[in-house]
N, C-alpha and C positions, 0 to 999 in steps of 0.2 A: 598684775600687782593687785592684791586684795583691796577692796574698797576702804576698809578701815585704815590701811596703810596710806592710801592716796589722800584720804581726809586728814590724817594726822600730819603728813608731810606738808600738805597744802596750808594747814593752819600754822605749821612751823615757819613756813616761808612768809606767811602774813605777819607773824611775830617779828621775824627778821626785818621786814619792811618797816614796821612801826619803830623798831629800835634804830633803823637807819634814818628815820625822820627826826629822831632825837639828836642823832649825830649831825644831821644836816642843819638843824637849828643852831648848834654851836659853831658849825663850820662857816656859816654865812658871816659871822663876825669872828673869825678865828684869832686875829691878833688880840682883839679885846677879850676874847674868851681865855686866851693863854694868860693875860695879865690878871684876870679875875679868877684864876684857877683855884685860889684858896677859898673864895667865897662859893664857887661851884662845888668844891669838895665838901664844905660844910652843909650846903643845901642838900647835896646828895647823900651825905651822912644822915641828915634828918629824915630824908625820904626812906632811906634803907632801913634804919632802926625802927621807924614806924611801921613799914610794911612787914618787917621781920617779926616784930613783937605782936602786932595785931592781926596778922594774916598768915604769914608763912609758918611761924612756930606753932600757933594753935592748930593749923592743919596737920603738921607733922605729929604733934602730941595726940591729936584725935585719931590718927591713923592706926595706932596700935600701942600696946604696952611696951615700955622700954625705950620709947622714942626720945624721952628727955635725956637719957644717958648718951645717946648718939649726938644730940644737940650739944651737950657739954663737951663731948669728944671732939666735935667739929670746931668748937671755940678754941680748945686747947691745941688742936691740929693747926689752927691759924697761927697761934702763938709759936708753936714749934717751927713752922715753916718760916716765919719771920725771923726767929732766932737763928735758924740755919742759914738763911740768906745773909744776915748781918755777919755771921761768923766767917763765911767763905768770901764775903766782899766787905772787908773791915774798913776800907777807906778808899778815897779817890772818887772820881766821877761815876764810876760803875756802880757804886753803892746805891745811889738814888734809884737808878734803873732796876737794880736787883730787888730793891724793897717793893717795887711795884708788882713783882711776881705773885706774892701772897694774896693781895686784894683782887688782882686781876683773875687769878686762878679761882678764887671764891665766886666771882661773878660768872666766870665761864662754866664752872661746875654746876652752879645753880641753873643757868640758862640751858645747859645740856639736859638736866633732869626736868626742866619744864617741858622739853620735847618728849622725854620718856613718859611724862604724865599724859601728854596728848595721846600717845599711842595706847596707853592702858585705858584711858577713858573711851576712846573710840572703839576699842576692842569690846568694851562692855555694851555700849549702844551709841548710835550716832548722836542722839539728843544729849546724852551725858558728855560726849566729846565736845560738842559745840559749846555747852555752858562752861565746862572746864577750861577749854581753850580760850574762850573769850575773856573769862575771868583773869587768866594769866596774861593775855595779850595786853590788857589795859595798863600793866605796869612796865611794859617793854620800853616805852618811850623814855621813862625815867632810867632804865638800865643803861641805855646808850649814853646819857649824860653822866651817869655815875662812872662808867668805864672811862670815858674821856676825862673826867676830872681826875681820876686816879693817875692816869698816865701823864697828863700835863703837870701835875703836882710832882711827879718824879723825874722831870727832866726831859721828857719826850717832846720832840717838835710836834707842831699841830698836825701835819700830814701823817707823821708816824702814829700819833695818838689816835687819829681817826681810823687808820688801818687796823691797828691792833684792837682797838675798841670794837670795831665791826666784827673782827674774828672772835673775840671773847664773848661779846654780848648778843651779837646777831646771828652769826653763822652757826654757833653751837646749837641753837634751838632746833632748826630743821635737821641738823645732823643727829641730835639726840632722838628725834622722832623717827628718822630713817633707820638708824642703827637698832634701836630698841623695837621698832615695828617689825623687824625681820625675825625677831625671836621673842616677842613680848610674852607669849604664853609660857616660856621657860624661865623668865627672869625671877619669878617668885615675889609675891606681894610683900613678905617680910623684908627681903633684900631691898626692894624699891623704897619701902618705908624708912629703912635704916639709912640709906644713901641720901634720901631727901632730908632727913633729920640732920645728917652730917653737914649738908650744904647750908641748912638754916643756921647751924652753929658757926660755920665759916662767915656767913654774912653778918652775924652779930659781932664777930671779932672785927670785921672790916669797918663796920659802922661805928664801933666805939673806940677803935684804935687808929688805924691809918687815916680814916676820913676825918678824924678830929684833930689832926696834927696842926692844921692852920689856926687853931685856937691860940697858939703861942705867938702868932704873928699879926693876926687881924684885930682891930679895935673891938672891944666888947660889944658896942652897939651894933656894928656891922656884923659881927659874928652871930649874935642872937637873932638878928634879922634874917640872916641866911638860914640858920637852923630852923627858925620858925616858918620861913617860906617853904622849906623842904618838908617839914611836918605837915603843913597845911595842904600842900599838893598831894601828899600821900593819903591824908585823911579824906580829901575830895574824891580820889580814885577809889579808895576802899568803901566809900559811902554809896557808890553806884550800885544799883539793884542786882547787877550780875553776880556780885560777890555773896549773895545769899545762897548760892549753890556751890558748896565746898568741893574743891577738887579732891581732897582726900577725906571727904566726909564718910564716917563709918556708922552713921545712924541709919535707922530703918526709914525707908521712903515709901509712900503710897504711890499708886499708878499715876496720879495726877501731878506728881512732883518730879522734877528733873534732878537726879542725883546718882551717885555711884558709891558703892562700897568698895573702897580701894583695896581692901584686904581680900576680897573675893570677887574679882572682876567677872569671873565666869557667870556668877549668879545674876548679874545685871544684863546678860546677853539676851535673855528671853523676856526682859521687861518690856511693857508696852511703851511705844514711842510717844 
């Protein structure tokens, strides 16, 4: 197995572990977590929209021209998926679970492409891979909570929510690193950029749509507090120095900087470590 593939899969497994820690945090008080699922959803929505608008979207747009169109397409794809699920499951207990499909898919797709980015980064250089991976791993703890909140809000029992949240938010990252690592040189940078932008659009839809539904049920004061807590947590994560090294940064870097041109990963392969 090539060293770059070993490194990307290893960091993908580390990301899955961090996500699992987030799930463990809510599982330790599972009954209480289920009762407070509305507040969890709002906090998760605050985290997700903040990370999307301040980190994920700028990365996607900076990776190449036309990314904004794919972000918009991802947003409307989320709307279309939600509409489709509501059409095929118009009533009954199954509707709530069906509606969980769209936001859970968005989290799963994004986590999968986190793993893809690990592979591309490590293929460029080990140093770039480390910075890129650590920057993404920092938000994995929140992704576990986000996925759990989505599922408990839509009628899943706590044990079921933990299982499916692990599959969507944790297992998909090393899977993305492994699958993409096997043929990373053949993926095409433009394709990766477009897919990443699509996942960003999906996440915006999730954060502003399904995750905000509890606003109808929770008192205004508690709702604002939960949203604010989510935003504050995301800002704290984004303020950490590791985020100075953009995963999809397409600017020029000198030899003493750790960076990667996402559109031309081969160019970084010979860069000084």
